[in-house]
gemmi code that builds the backbone of each chain (N, CA, C; Angstrom):
import gemmi

chains = {
    "A": [
        ("MET", (137.971, 101.213, 150.265), (136.777, 101.620, 150.759), (136.236, 103.140, 150.400)),
        ("ILE", (135.147, 103.053, 149.617), (134.497, 104.259, 149.029), (133.659, 104.883, 149.929)),
        ("VAL", (133.818, 106.165, 150.350), (132.986, 106.726, 151.266), (132.519, 108.092, 150.533)),
        ("VAL", (131.328, 108.078, 150.449), (130.706, 109.496, 150.031), (129.366, 109.824, 150.891)),
        ("ASN", (128.941, 110.959, 150.707), (127.643, 111.458, 151.323), (126.544, 111.683, 150.156)),
        ("THR", (126.856, 111.080, 149.050), (125.589, 111.052, 148.275), (125.004, 109.831, 148.345)),
        ("GLU", (123.600, 109.753, 147.934), (122.990, 108.309, 147.991), (123.342, 107.257, 147.233)),
        ("MET", (124.079, 107.395, 146.063), (124.765, 106.462, 145.441), (126.097, 106.903, 145.167)),
        ("VAL", (127.017, 105.895, 144.825), (128.494, 106.048, 144.400), (128.242, 106.459, 142.933)),
        ("PRO", (128.668, 107.632, 142.309), (128.455, 107.972, 140.992), (129.475, 106.991, 140.269)),
        ("GLY", (128.928, 106.387, 139.012), (129.763, 105.551, 138.123), (129.648, 104.162, 138.521)),
        ("TYR", (129.073, 103.877, 139.828), (128.784, 102.332, 140.223), (127.377, 102.051, 140.600)),
        ("THR", (127.014, 100.770, 140.642), (125.676, 100.476, 140.954), (125.833, 99.467, 142.325)),
        ("ILE", (124.865, 99.708, 143.119), (124.994, 99.153, 144.282), (124.144, 97.745, 144.127)),
        ("ARG", (124.970, 96.883, 144.565), (124.678, 95.315, 144.462), (123.760, 94.729, 145.811)),
        ("GLU", (124.491, 95.363, 146.699), (123.954, 94.794, 148.006), (123.907, 95.779, 149.139)),
        ("VAL", (122.819, 95.713, 149.968), (123.038, 96.838, 150.956), (123.256, 96.076, 152.333)),
        ("LYS", (124.176, 96.645, 153.128), (124.601, 95.568, 154.378), (124.020, 96.044, 155.467)),
        ("GLY", (123.714, 97.428, 155.679), (123.003, 97.952, 156.867), (123.794, 99.323, 157.254)),
        ("LEU", (123.344, 99.964, 158.572), (123.545, 101.168, 159.042), (125.172, 100.881, 159.648)),
        ("VAL", (126.036, 101.660, 159.434), (127.402, 101.472, 160.231), (127.308, 102.968, 160.747)),
        ("GLN", (128.244, 102.750, 161.735), (128.367, 104.201, 162.802), (129.665, 104.096, 163.542)),
        ("GLY", (130.224, 105.416, 163.818), (131.366, 105.426, 164.406), (131.249, 106.768, 165.409)),
        ("ASN", (131.816, 106.674, 166.666), (131.665, 108.084, 167.461), (133.017, 107.706, 168.287)),
        ("THR", (133.129, 109.350, 168.686), (134.171, 109.493, 169.626), (133.910, 110.463, 170.495)),
        ("ILE", (134.439, 110.581, 172.030), (133.988, 111.659, 172.713), (135.269, 112.414, 173.138)),
        ("ARG", (135.285, 113.682, 172.914), (136.780, 114.134, 173.053), (136.516, 115.311, 174.177)),
        ("ALA", (137.364, 115.710, 174.994), (137.309, 116.591, 176.080), (138.625, 117.606, 175.677)),
        ("LYS", (138.474, 118.575, 175.681), (139.322, 119.706, 175.359), (140.328, 119.849, 176.707)),
        ("HIS", (141.620, 120.121, 176.460), (142.541, 120.295, 177.602), (142.654, 121.753, 178.071)),
        ("MET", (143.081, 121.869, 179.310), (143.265, 123.036, 179.962), (144.199, 124.113, 179.478)),
        ("GLY", (145.427, 123.760, 178.787), (146.059, 124.542, 177.987), (145.428, 125.061, 177.000)),
        ("ARG", (144.619, 124.635, 176.059), (143.875, 124.856, 174.820), (142.862, 125.904, 175.352)),
        ("ASP", (142.388, 125.787, 176.492), (141.312, 126.576, 177.004), (141.795, 127.871, 177.395)),
        ("ILE", (143.127, 127.919, 178.000), (143.489, 129.271, 178.389), (143.765, 130.047, 176.871)),
        ("ALA", (144.648, 129.128, 176.094), (144.958, 129.821, 174.977), (143.545, 130.509, 174.144)),
        ("ALA", (142.308, 129.674, 174.254), (141.182, 129.970, 173.833), (140.598, 131.373, 174.476)),
        ("SER", (140.693, 131.473, 175.549), (140.244, 132.507, 176.200), (141.059, 133.885, 175.994)),
        ("PHE", (142.497, 133.728, 175.803), (143.020, 134.640, 175.361), (142.645, 135.193, 173.755)),
        ("LYS", (142.405, 134.129, 172.995), (141.922, 134.548, 171.619), (140.582, 135.065, 171.765)),
        ("ASN", (139.814, 134.833, 172.790), (138.503, 135.707, 172.864), (138.579, 137.132, 172.846)),
        ("LEU", (139.644, 137.581, 173.277), (140.003, 138.769, 173.454), (140.240, 139.468, 172.063)),
        ("ILE", (141.039, 138.904, 171.351), (141.787, 139.521, 170.029), (140.826, 138.863, 168.732)),
        ("GLY", (140.210, 137.762, 169.064), (139.588, 137.140, 167.806), (140.707, 136.394, 167.007)),
        ("GLY", (140.072, 135.848, 166.156), (140.936, 134.844, 165.256), (140.498, 133.368, 165.263)),
        ("GLU", (141.343, 132.524, 164.699), (140.821, 131.291, 164.374), (141.807, 130.586, 165.756)),
        ("LEU", (141.099, 129.467, 166.367), (141.695, 128.600, 167.303), (142.068, 127.458, 166.767)),
        ("LYS", (143.379, 127.242, 166.266), (143.827, 126.366, 165.618), (143.814, 125.044, 166.471)),
        ("GLY", (144.208, 125.105, 167.560), (143.933, 123.926, 168.718), (142.645, 123.004, 168.456)),
        ("TYR", (141.655, 124.046, 168.634), (140.295, 123.295, 168.594), (139.841, 122.947, 167.171)),
        ("THR", (140.387, 123.472, 166.152), (140.201, 123.041, 164.822), (140.996, 121.797, 164.511)),
        ("GLU", (142.003, 121.527, 164.893), (142.868, 120.346, 165.089), (142.093, 119.266, 165.641)),
        ("LEU", (141.799, 119.755, 167.122), (141.144, 118.629, 167.812), (139.676, 118.052, 167.027)),
        ("LEU", (138.925, 118.883, 166.305), (137.893, 118.445, 165.987), (138.101, 117.557, 164.531)),
        ("THR", (139.075, 118.121, 163.774), (139.541, 117.309, 162.604), (139.785, 115.988, 163.013)),
        ("GLU", (140.691, 115.924, 163.705), (141.191, 114.476, 164.236), (139.994, 113.681, 164.743)),
        ("ALA", (139.155, 114.225, 165.863), (138.129, 113.458, 166.154), (137.047, 112.755, 165.306)),
        ("ARG", (136.874, 113.900, 164.001), (136.125, 113.692, 163.247), (136.400, 112.230, 162.274)),
        ("ARG", (138.028, 112.540, 162.210), (138.772, 111.536, 161.375), (138.660, 110.247, 162.160)),
        ("GLN", (138.687, 110.015, 163.289), (138.620, 108.842, 164.074), (137.154, 108.183, 164.013)),
        ("ALA", (136.075, 109.341, 164.235), (134.876, 108.536, 163.994), (134.388, 108.004, 162.784)),
        ("LEU", (134.836, 108.798, 161.858), (134.921, 107.984, 160.480), (135.523, 106.679, 160.229)),
        ("GLU", (136.812, 106.516, 160.888), (137.622, 105.358, 160.840), (136.869, 104.265, 161.439)),
        ("ARG", (136.108, 104.718, 162.662), (135.373, 103.579, 163.441), (134.329, 103.112, 162.355)),
        ("MET", (133.872, 104.130, 161.762), (132.560, 103.758, 160.873), (133.037, 102.712, 159.810)),
        ("ILE", (134.271, 103.040, 159.381), (134.586, 102.486, 158.195), (134.973, 100.914, 158.453)),
        ("ALA", (135.792, 100.713, 159.862), (136.055, 99.694, 160.460), (134.938, 98.651, 160.473)),
        ("GLN", (133.843, 99.288, 160.824), (132.383, 98.320, 160.978), (132.159, 98.046, 159.510)),
        ("ALA", (132.044, 98.662, 158.635), (131.720, 98.597, 157.175), (132.592, 97.415, 156.613)),
        ("GLU", (133.979, 97.237, 157.253), (134.936, 96.276, 156.791), (134.280, 95.077, 157.285)),
        ("GLN", (133.890, 95.081, 158.629), (133.522, 93.807, 159.006), (132.291, 93.110, 158.393)),
        ("LEU", (131.651, 94.250, 157.786), (130.425, 93.854, 157.226), (130.775, 93.189, 155.935)),
        ("GLU", (131.873, 93.193, 155.349), (132.349, 93.002, 154.035), (131.769, 93.930, 152.874)),
        ("ALA", (131.534, 95.131, 153.558), (131.122, 96.055, 152.440), (132.285, 96.767, 151.735)),
        ("ASN", (132.090, 97.453, 150.635), (133.060, 98.125, 149.800), (132.829, 99.486, 149.548)),
        ("ALA", (131.886, 100.050, 150.248), (131.548, 101.559, 150.192), (130.567, 101.922, 151.340)),
        ("VAL", (130.757, 103.148, 151.678), (129.864, 103.538, 152.509), (129.127, 104.625, 151.817)),
        ("VAL", (127.679, 104.717, 151.832), (127.222, 105.815, 150.920), (126.229, 106.793, 152.109)),
        ("ASN", (125.759, 107.805, 151.646), (125.000, 108.729, 152.499), (125.462, 109.151, 153.883)),
        ("VAL", (126.763, 109.249, 153.914), (127.408, 109.582, 155.320), (126.705, 111.102, 155.835)),
        ("ARG", (126.449, 111.041, 157.268), (126.128, 112.025, 157.682), (127.047, 112.188, 159.136)),
        ("PHE", (127.187, 113.591, 159.531), (127.836, 113.827, 160.827), (126.870, 114.391, 161.717)),
        ("THR", (127.126, 114.175, 163.073), (126.446, 115.069, 163.976), (127.405, 115.154, 165.337)),
        ("THR", (127.283, 116.147, 165.856), (127.860, 116.694, 167.084), (126.937, 116.980, 168.090)),
        ("SER", (127.232, 116.476, 169.392), (126.708, 116.802, 170.475), (127.354, 117.124, 171.832)),
        ("ALA", (126.894, 117.865, 172.597), (127.547, 118.114, 173.722), (127.244, 117.446, 174.964)),
        ("VAL", (128.324, 116.417, 175.388), (128.059, 115.599, 176.608), (127.960, 116.228, 177.817)),
        ("THR", (129.045, 116.729, 178.317), (129.072, 117.610, 179.535), (129.789, 119.050, 178.783)),
        ("GLN", (129.954, 120.040, 179.604), (130.458, 121.187, 179.369), (131.886, 121.183, 178.793)),
        ("GLY", (132.643, 120.243, 179.102), (134.028, 120.177, 178.519), (134.176, 119.280, 177.234)),
        ("ALA", (133.025, 118.497, 177.097), (133.445, 117.297, 176.369), (132.179, 117.261, 175.051)),
        ("ALA", (132.750, 116.889, 173.845), (131.666, 116.765, 172.930), (131.853, 115.548, 172.096)),
        ("GLU", (130.762, 115.079, 171.533), (130.758, 113.683, 171.067), (130.588, 114.148, 169.485)),
        ("LEU", (131.372, 113.545, 168.779), (131.464, 113.580, 167.122), (131.063, 112.089, 166.548)),
        ("TYR", (130.043, 111.918, 165.846), (129.302, 110.879, 165.460), (129.332, 110.939, 163.897)),
        ("ALA", (129.690, 109.812, 163.367), (129.436, 109.815, 161.866), (128.643, 108.604, 161.572)),
        ("TYR", (127.935, 108.658, 160.710), (127.097, 107.280, 160.503), (126.634, 107.314, 158.849)),
        ("GLY", (126.497, 106.053, 158.333), (126.211, 105.902, 156.952), (125.686, 104.530, 156.644)),
        ("THR", (125.314, 104.273, 155.291), (125.012, 102.742, 155.053), (126.134, 102.310, 154.327)),
        ("ALA", (126.366, 100.885, 154.808), (127.340, 100.000, 154.284), (126.653, 99.246, 153.020)),
        ("VAL", (127.469, 99.240, 151.941), (126.918, 98.764, 150.603), (127.917, 97.916, 149.867)),
        ("VAL", (127.602, 97.112, 149.102), (128.299, 96.548, 148.399), (128.077, 97.236, 146.729)),
        ("VAL", (129.320, 97.669, 146.066), (128.896, 98.382, 144.926), (130.013, 97.578, 143.989)),
        ("GLU", (129.647, 97.797, 142.602), (130.657, 97.452, 141.429), (130.466, 98.341, 140.206)),
    ],
    "B": [
        ("MET", (133.757, 159.116, 191.391), (133.815, 159.179, 190.006), (135.101, 158.660, 189.478)),
        ("LEU", (136.177, 158.910, 189.947), (137.645, 158.482, 189.532), (137.355, 156.954, 189.976)),
        ("GLN", (136.898, 156.468, 191.157), (136.808, 155.173, 191.244), (136.119, 154.321, 190.181)),
        ("LEU", (135.024, 154.920, 189.791), (134.361, 154.332, 188.762), (134.922, 153.876, 187.346)),
        ("PHE", (135.805, 155.353, 187.116), (136.581, 155.254, 185.822), (137.555, 154.234, 186.060)),
        ("LEU", (138.451, 154.077, 187.373), (139.463, 153.226, 187.464), (138.626, 151.614, 187.331)),
        ("GLN", (137.408, 151.484, 187.586), (137.181, 150.338, 187.421), (136.668, 149.862, 186.036)),
        ("LEU", (136.234, 150.778, 185.354), (135.916, 150.779, 184.073), (136.868, 150.590, 182.888)),
        ("PHE", (138.172, 151.336, 183.437), (139.260, 151.335, 182.486), (139.817, 149.987, 182.091)),
        ("PRO", (140.010, 149.321, 182.793), (140.438, 147.593, 182.216), (139.314, 147.390, 181.128)),
        ("ILE", (138.179, 147.407, 181.064), (137.169, 147.148, 180.386), (137.340, 147.885, 179.092)),
        ("LEU", (137.445, 149.031, 179.098), (137.610, 150.048, 178.043), (139.055, 149.556, 177.179)),
        ("ILE", (139.860, 149.509, 177.912), (141.165, 148.664, 177.555), (140.900, 147.607, 176.366)),
        ("LEU", (140.019, 146.688, 177.171), (139.990, 145.335, 176.481), (139.189, 145.569, 175.168)),
        ("ILE", (138.296, 146.561, 175.211), (137.392, 146.727, 174.116), (138.041, 147.329, 173.190)),
        ("ALA", (138.991, 148.411, 173.492), (139.978, 148.986, 172.262), (140.992, 147.838, 171.605)),
        ("LEU", (141.266, 147.284, 172.749), (142.277, 146.227, 172.099), (141.545, 144.949, 171.122)),
        ("GLY", (140.262, 144.771, 171.611), (139.596, 143.793, 170.960), (139.457, 144.451, 169.528)),
        ("PHE", (138.790, 145.726, 169.578), (138.696, 146.394, 168.400), (139.618, 146.628, 167.218)),
        ("GLY", (140.704, 146.921, 167.945), (142.014, 147.541, 166.865), (142.689, 145.948, 166.419)),
        ("ILE", (143.064, 144.855, 167.422), (143.414, 143.681, 166.838), (142.307, 143.042, 166.041)),
        ("GLY", (141.484, 142.795, 166.910), (140.360, 141.996, 166.253), (139.917, 142.341, 164.749)),
        ("SER", (139.773, 143.828, 164.526), (139.420, 144.217, 163.169), (140.749, 144.021, 162.219)),
        ("LEU", (141.908, 144.099, 162.527), (142.835, 143.803, 161.780), (143.078, 142.309, 161.298)),
        ("ARG", (142.831, 141.492, 162.428), (142.967, 140.209, 162.033), (141.672, 139.800, 161.145)),
        ("GLU", (140.710, 140.122, 161.397), (139.444, 140.081, 160.651), (139.641, 140.438, 159.320)),
        ("TRP", (140.277, 141.338, 159.119), (140.562, 141.939, 157.502), (141.501, 140.946, 157.089)),
        ("ARG", (142.588, 140.674, 157.642), (143.478, 139.892, 157.088), (142.846, 138.581, 156.518)),
        ("HIS", (141.945, 138.020, 157.545), (141.151, 136.665, 157.122), (140.653, 136.627, 155.994)),
        ("LEU", (139.726, 137.690, 155.984), (138.885, 138.015, 154.564), (139.838, 138.186, 153.497)),
        ("GLN", (140.877, 138.904, 153.686), (141.658, 138.798, 152.458), (142.293, 137.631, 151.999)),
        ("SER", (142.806, 136.901, 152.919), (143.266, 135.635, 152.701), (141.969, 134.710, 152.024)),
        ("LEU", (140.961, 134.922, 152.624), (139.359, 134.169, 151.921), (139.654, 134.407, 150.615)),
        ("SER", (139.344, 135.558, 150.275), (138.927, 136.050, 148.956), (140.002, 135.587, 148.045)),
        ("ARG", (141.281, 135.598, 148.371), (142.455, 135.252, 147.476), (142.280, 133.789, 147.303)),
        ("ARG", (142.022, 133.018, 148.266), (141.823, 131.288, 148.073), (140.722, 131.128, 147.344)),
        ("GLU", (139.565, 131.956, 147.537), (138.267, 131.688, 146.830), (138.410, 131.798, 145.087)),
        ("ARG", (139.349, 132.815, 145.021), (139.610, 133.148, 143.556), (140.524, 131.938, 142.958)),
        ("GLN", (141.277, 131.427, 143.785), (142.118, 130.536, 143.501), (141.602, 129.215, 142.938)),
        ("TYR", (140.409, 128.944, 143.633), (139.461, 127.691, 143.639), (138.040, 128.149, 142.818)),
        ("SER", (138.153, 129.071, 142.069), (137.044, 129.485, 141.567), (136.562, 128.596, 140.369)),
        ("ASP", (137.302, 127.686, 139.890), (137.283, 126.961, 138.855), (136.464, 125.580, 139.141)),
        ("MET", (136.625, 125.691, 140.640), (136.021, 124.278, 141.077), (134.443, 124.134, 141.056)),
        ("ILE", (134.002, 123.072, 140.658), (132.242, 123.203, 140.847), (132.072, 122.644, 142.187)),
        ("VAL", (131.377, 123.499, 143.096), (130.879, 123.292, 144.277), (129.276, 123.527, 144.416)),
        ("ARG", (128.508, 122.314, 144.612), (126.972, 122.150, 144.744), (126.667, 121.503, 145.815)),
        ("ASN", (125.336, 122.067, 146.208), (124.669, 121.282, 147.301), (123.807, 120.092, 146.628)),
        ("VAL", (123.826, 119.967, 145.431), (122.887, 118.976, 144.685), (123.362, 117.711, 144.790)),
        ("LYS", (122.198, 116.703, 145.185), (122.495, 115.243, 145.591), (123.199, 114.494, 144.377)),
        ("GLN", (122.447, 114.530, 143.156), (122.727, 113.694, 141.956), (124.051, 114.361, 141.439)),
        ("VAL", (124.927, 113.428, 141.337), (126.048, 113.887, 140.394), (125.791, 113.656, 138.874)),
        ("PRO", (125.918, 114.718, 137.949), (125.566, 114.350, 136.726), (126.801, 113.544, 136.059)),
        ("ASN", (126.362, 113.121, 134.932), (126.889, 112.267, 134.145), (127.976, 111.306, 134.982)),
        ("PRO", (127.233, 110.320, 135.714), (128.051, 109.293, 136.287), (129.038, 108.318, 135.687)),
        ("GLU", (128.834, 108.214, 134.157), (129.649, 107.289, 133.488), (131.160, 107.798, 133.572)),
        ("SER", (131.081, 109.356, 133.384), (132.720, 109.613, 133.272), (133.414, 109.815, 134.880)),
        ("VAL", (132.667, 109.306, 135.951), (133.271, 109.511, 137.074), (134.484, 108.507, 137.350)),
        ("GLU", (135.406, 108.701, 137.514), (136.751, 107.952, 137.845), (136.801, 107.621, 139.295)),
        ("GLN", (136.632, 108.536, 140.188), (136.960, 108.213, 141.431), (135.890, 109.340, 142.287)),
        ("ALA", (135.306, 108.733, 143.246), (134.569, 109.812, 144.320), (134.734, 109.370, 145.977)),
        ("GLY", (134.985, 110.484, 146.592), (135.308, 110.398, 147.865), (134.899, 111.669, 148.750)),
        ("LEU", (134.791, 111.355, 149.984), (134.185, 112.261, 151.122), (135.430, 113.165, 151.011)),
        ("VAL", (135.128, 114.529, 151.123), (136.072, 115.613, 151.614), (135.443, 116.532, 152.449)),
        ("SER", (136.359, 117.141, 153.432), (135.569, 117.890, 154.550), (136.681, 119.073, 154.828)),
        ("GLY", (136.025, 120.057, 155.554), (136.917, 120.979, 156.127), (136.101, 121.830, 157.209)),
        ("GLU", (136.915, 122.239, 158.091), (136.352, 122.876, 159.456), (137.132, 124.188, 159.750)),
        ("ALA", (136.550, 125.114, 160.651), (137.441, 125.833, 161.314), (136.688, 126.240, 162.637)),
        ("VAL", (137.231, 126.634, 163.534), (136.861, 127.239, 164.821), (137.384, 128.606, 164.878)),
        ("ILE", (136.459, 129.716, 164.950), (136.742, 131.200, 164.905), (136.298, 131.794, 166.067)),
        ("ALA", (137.274, 132.298, 167.042), (136.833, 133.080, 168.173), (136.475, 134.547, 167.920)),
        ("THR", (135.385, 134.894, 168.793), (135.060, 136.496, 168.863), (136.150, 137.174, 169.512)),
        ("ASP", (136.383, 138.527, 169.225), (137.161, 139.311, 170.035), (136.129, 140.008, 170.829)),
        ("TYR", (136.808, 140.890, 171.802), (136.209, 141.279, 173.222), (135.407, 142.553, 172.708)),
        ("PHE", (135.530, 143.152, 171.544), (134.623, 144.349, 171.216), (133.464, 143.726, 170.697)),
        ("LYS", (133.324, 142.302, 169.743), (132.415, 141.755, 169.079), (131.518, 141.313, 170.244)),
        ("SER", (131.889, 140.829, 171.347), (131.158, 140.024, 172.567), (130.587, 141.352, 173.244)),
        ("PHE", (131.437, 142.340, 173.412), (130.685, 143.589, 173.979), (129.544, 144.251, 173.176)),
        ("ALA", (129.992, 144.483, 171.774), (128.783, 145.040, 170.981), (127.473, 143.908, 171.136)),
        ("ALA", (127.649, 142.754, 170.983), (126.583, 141.645, 171.012), (125.692, 141.814, 172.234)),
        ("GLY", (126.699, 142.057, 173.482), (125.918, 142.143, 174.766), (125.060, 143.316, 174.682)),
        ("LEU", (125.436, 144.370, 174.069), (124.836, 145.709, 174.249), (123.158, 145.517, 173.240)),
        ("ARG", (123.461, 144.572, 172.205), (122.549, 144.491, 171.486), (121.435, 143.590, 172.126)),
        ("ASN", (121.855, 142.759, 172.973), (120.822, 141.903, 173.753), (120.203, 142.889, 174.332)),
        ("ILE", (120.319, 143.905, 174.805), (119.229, 144.987, 175.574), (118.216, 145.511, 174.634)),
        ("VAL", (118.640, 145.698, 173.467), (117.722, 146.760, 172.739), (117.095, 145.776, 171.483)),
        ("GLY", (117.857, 144.382, 171.173), (117.412, 143.681, 170.275), (118.056, 144.169, 168.991)),
        ("GLY", (117.691, 143.302, 168.086), (117.857, 143.661, 166.644), (119.030, 142.890, 165.996)),
        ("GLU", (119.571, 143.215, 164.902), (120.426, 142.529, 164.125), (121.948, 142.475, 164.779)),
        ("VAL", (122.582, 141.552, 165.095), (124.122, 141.430, 165.793), (124.705, 141.610, 164.419)),
        ("LYS", (125.322, 142.588, 163.884), (126.195, 142.521, 162.670), (127.676, 141.874, 163.034)),
        ("THR", (128.093, 142.242, 164.364), (129.431, 141.704, 164.416), (129.484, 140.000, 164.398)),
        ("TYR", (128.588, 139.530, 164.938), (128.577, 138.061, 164.839), (128.126, 137.449, 163.476)),
        ("GLU", (127.733, 138.167, 162.647), (127.143, 137.938, 161.339), (128.414, 137.540, 160.572)),
        ("THR", (129.384, 138.525, 160.680), (130.712, 138.445, 159.909), (131.610, 137.144, 160.338)),
        ("LEU", (131.444, 136.863, 161.781), (131.986, 135.932, 162.483), (131.493, 134.441, 161.861)),
        ("MET", (130.356, 134.340, 161.724), (129.680, 133.064, 161.181), (130.019, 133.006, 159.571)),
        ("ALA", (130.091, 133.943, 158.965), (130.485, 134.206, 157.607), (131.748, 133.824, 157.453)),
        ("ARG", (132.581, 134.359, 158.173), (134.154, 133.873, 157.850), (134.327, 132.427, 158.256)),
        ("ALA", (133.840, 131.948, 159.359), (133.755, 130.465, 159.750), (133.245, 129.573, 158.438)),
        ("ARG", (132.177, 129.827, 158.044), (131.642, 129.175, 156.874), (132.528, 129.115, 155.623)),
        ("ARG", (133.027, 130.493, 155.364), (133.680, 130.429, 154.156), (135.158, 129.777, 154.256)),
        ("GLU", (135.714, 129.786, 155.479), (137.085, 129.123, 155.915), (136.705, 127.589, 155.790)),
        ("ALA", (135.674, 126.916, 156.295), (135.466, 125.617, 156.143), (135.325, 125.088, 154.594)),
        ("ILE", (134.534, 126.017, 153.881), (134.501, 125.783, 152.521), (135.363, 125.803, 151.805)),
        ("ALA", (136.431, 126.662, 151.977), (137.598, 126.991, 151.413), (138.599, 125.834, 151.799)),
        ("ARG", (138.499, 125.258, 153.040), (139.331, 123.904, 153.273), (138.970, 122.870, 152.703)),
        ("MET", (137.641, 122.659, 152.468), (137.013, 121.555, 151.742), (137.651, 121.653, 150.377)),
        ("MET", (137.414, 122.531, 149.780), (137.949, 122.826, 148.292), (139.293, 122.433, 148.310)),
        ("GLU", (140.290, 122.989, 149.247), (141.572, 122.496, 149.210), (141.707, 121.025, 149.422)),
        ("HIS", (141.089, 120.409, 150.131), (141.202, 119.137, 150.577), (140.560, 118.191, 149.100)),
        ("ALA", (139.611, 118.704, 148.457), (139.227, 118.212, 147.268), (140.335, 118.293, 145.903)),
        ("ARG", (140.895, 119.533, 146.158), (142.143, 119.704, 145.033), (143.292, 118.690, 145.327)),
        ("GLN", (143.483, 118.517, 146.646), (144.554, 117.698, 147.006), (144.485, 116.149, 146.493)),
        ("ILE", (143.057, 115.773, 146.127), (142.954, 114.318, 145.765), (142.732, 114.335, 144.331)),
        ("GLY", (142.919, 115.506, 143.688), (142.726, 115.832, 142.292), (141.401, 115.742, 141.824)),
        ("ALA", (140.294, 116.375, 142.668), (139.178, 116.480, 142.225), (138.787, 117.874, 141.908)),
        ("SER", (137.828, 117.914, 141.032), (137.441, 119.171, 140.259), (136.021, 119.612, 140.638)),
        ("GLU", (135.361, 118.547, 141.384), (133.739, 118.879, 141.681), (133.562, 118.585, 142.985)),
        ("VAL", (132.838, 119.249, 143.834), (132.145, 118.665, 145.037), (130.758, 118.718, 144.982)),
        ("TRP", (130.028, 117.575, 145.252), (128.627, 117.484, 145.127), (128.156, 117.308, 146.711)),
        ("ASN", (126.827, 117.307, 146.911), (125.993, 117.288, 147.877), (126.852, 117.747, 149.204)),
        ("VAL", (127.073, 119.263, 148.818), (127.777, 120.096, 150.011), (126.706, 119.933, 151.298)),
        ("ARG", (127.200, 119.902, 152.382), (126.445, 120.036, 153.740), (127.189, 120.874, 154.403)),
        ("LEU", (126.400, 122.098, 155.343), (127.319, 122.409, 156.249), (126.735, 122.487, 157.699)),
        ("GLU", (127.699, 122.438, 158.500), (127.114, 122.409, 159.914), (127.771, 123.386, 160.884)),
        ("THR", (127.080, 123.909, 161.748), (127.817, 124.949, 162.675), (127.436, 124.425, 164.107)),
        ("SER", (128.469, 124.738, 164.939), (128.344, 124.562, 166.297), (128.833, 125.552, 167.150)),
        ("ASN", (128.452, 126.149, 168.436), (129.260, 127.290, 169.190), (129.717, 126.500, 170.103)),
        ("ILE", (130.950, 127.112, 170.411), (132.056, 126.523, 171.583), (131.924, 127.310, 172.463)),
        ("ARG", (131.580, 127.012, 173.851), (131.820, 128.228, 174.701), (133.057, 127.971, 175.462)),
        ("SER", (133.894, 128.572, 175.079), (135.264, 128.618, 175.982), (135.535, 129.385, 177.022)),
        ("GLY", (135.836, 128.849, 178.346), (135.883, 129.424, 179.368), (134.512, 129.662, 179.691)),
        ("SER", (134.446, 130.417, 181.015), (133.127, 130.349, 181.757), (132.886, 131.503, 182.477)),
        ("GLY", (131.821, 132.133, 182.763), (131.713, 133.129, 183.900), (131.785, 134.423, 182.868)),
        ("ARG", (131.562, 135.379, 183.855), (131.405, 136.913, 183.409), (132.759, 137.373, 182.685)),
        ("ARG", (133.906, 136.944, 183.386), (134.773, 137.411, 182.891), (135.344, 137.065, 181.409)),
        ("ASN", (134.901, 136.082, 180.862), (134.951, 135.453, 179.424), (133.891, 135.189, 178.848)),
        ("PRO", (133.230, 136.176, 178.242), (131.898, 136.181, 177.721), (131.925, 135.796, 176.175)),
        ("GLY", (132.980, 135.354, 175.754), (133.458, 135.014, 174.333), (132.895, 133.879, 174.030)),
        ("VAL", (132.271, 133.574, 172.949), (132.048, 132.532, 172.300), (132.974, 132.097, 170.999)),
        ("SER", (132.989, 130.805, 170.518), (133.438, 130.342, 169.268), (132.767, 129.925, 168.285)),
        ("VAL", (132.601, 129.975, 167.301), (131.774, 129.186, 166.376), (132.561, 127.967, 165.510)),
        ("GLU", (132.147, 127.256, 165.209), (132.594, 126.080, 164.475), (131.565, 125.824, 163.165)),
        ("ALA", (132.229, 125.891, 162.146), (131.572, 125.437, 160.905), (132.354, 124.203, 160.298)),
        ("PHE", (131.691, 123.317, 159.889), (132.111, 122.200, 159.167), (131.250, 121.878, 157.789)),
        ("ALA", (132.061, 121.701, 156.855), (131.711, 121.629, 155.458), (132.037, 120.433, 155.108)),
        ("PHE", (131.342, 119.567, 154.375), (131.610, 118.113, 153.792), (130.748, 117.799, 152.581)),
        ("GLY", (131.317, 117.230, 151.779), (130.676, 116.790, 150.364), (131.382, 115.801, 149.868)),
        ("THR", (130.822, 115.281, 148.584), (131.513, 114.242, 147.643), (132.425, 114.656, 146.518)),
        ("ALA", (133.827, 114.650, 146.560), (134.461, 114.866, 145.454), (134.739, 114.010, 144.455)),
        ("VAL", (134.567, 114.516, 143.271), (134.627, 113.890, 142.202), (135.593, 113.739, 141.262)),
        ("VAL", (136.432, 112.814, 140.965), (137.541, 112.765, 139.823), (136.825, 112.359, 138.565)),
        ("ARG", (137.099, 113.196, 137.505), (136.536, 112.631, 136.139), (137.476, 112.061, 135.454)),
        ("LYS", (137.122, 111.126, 134.459), (138.024, 110.348, 133.592), (138.447, 111.380, 132.573)),
        ("GLN", (139.960, 111.322, 132.282), (140.310, 112.137, 131.469), (140.001, 111.964, 129.801)),
        ("SER", (139.270, 112.669, 129.232), (138.606, 112.172, 127.803), (139.465, 112.951, 126.737)),
    ],
}
model = gemmi.Model(1)
for chain_id, residues in chains.items():
    chain = gemmi.Chain(chain_id)
    for i, (resn, *xyz) in enumerate(residues, 1):
        res = gemmi.Residue()
        res.name, res.seqid = resn, gemmi.SeqId(i, " ")
        for name, pos in zip(("N", "CA", "C"), xyz):
            atom = gemmi.Atom()
            atom.name, atom.element = name, gemmi.Element(name[0])
            atom.pos, atom.b_iso = gemmi.Position(*pos), 0.0
            res.add_atom(atom)
        chain.add_residue(res)
    model.add_chain(chain)
structure = gemmi.Structure()
structure.add_model(model)
structure.setup_entities()
């Protein structure tokens, strides 16, 4: 599966457009990380726990998007976009979407 | 008077701690950023949609990088003061810049890992994360997320 955020896959031509595919995940942060974060807010620096959490969550959203594309028998997803939205105070939704296509 | 001083004392300590350790950590981060940016200076990173010479592309794929950076107490305090008089909040500017540069550096690392020498259509997103709540913890953290299409060229 080729996944790109350009409108075309460079070096390939699009034969068929299968449609919009999407994947989302909603994650809540846990208490321990929150406490570590409030300590970090005193001295500054990177919140590694949050970075890992977001990396992992975005990867999962992408995987769900790719699974949908596979169901449509596409072999590539083009023009991939990401959005983030806060659902409640402690939870965030990570969302990935793109257009499933057949390329050769 | 003494009572007021005793009440302010913990806050002053936190500001001093935030300024001291925060500045040191920021300086170290900037050092590591410029070192890594030099290391990846030969990589082509563009926010242009069209990939030139598509016929020589061997492989293309999504690469991304993200970083969550927290403020220190001094930065939050200085920004709080700025809210009274208005104007440019310099302490947060460096924070945002660090988060973005870190995200881009990680994206470039990711591209290098898959053997790519170019990243096209780079997009940046930021969001802020409020960790903790209430007056005791005014700190915010910013998240920067960079993604783009990495391109591996055919060996000619």
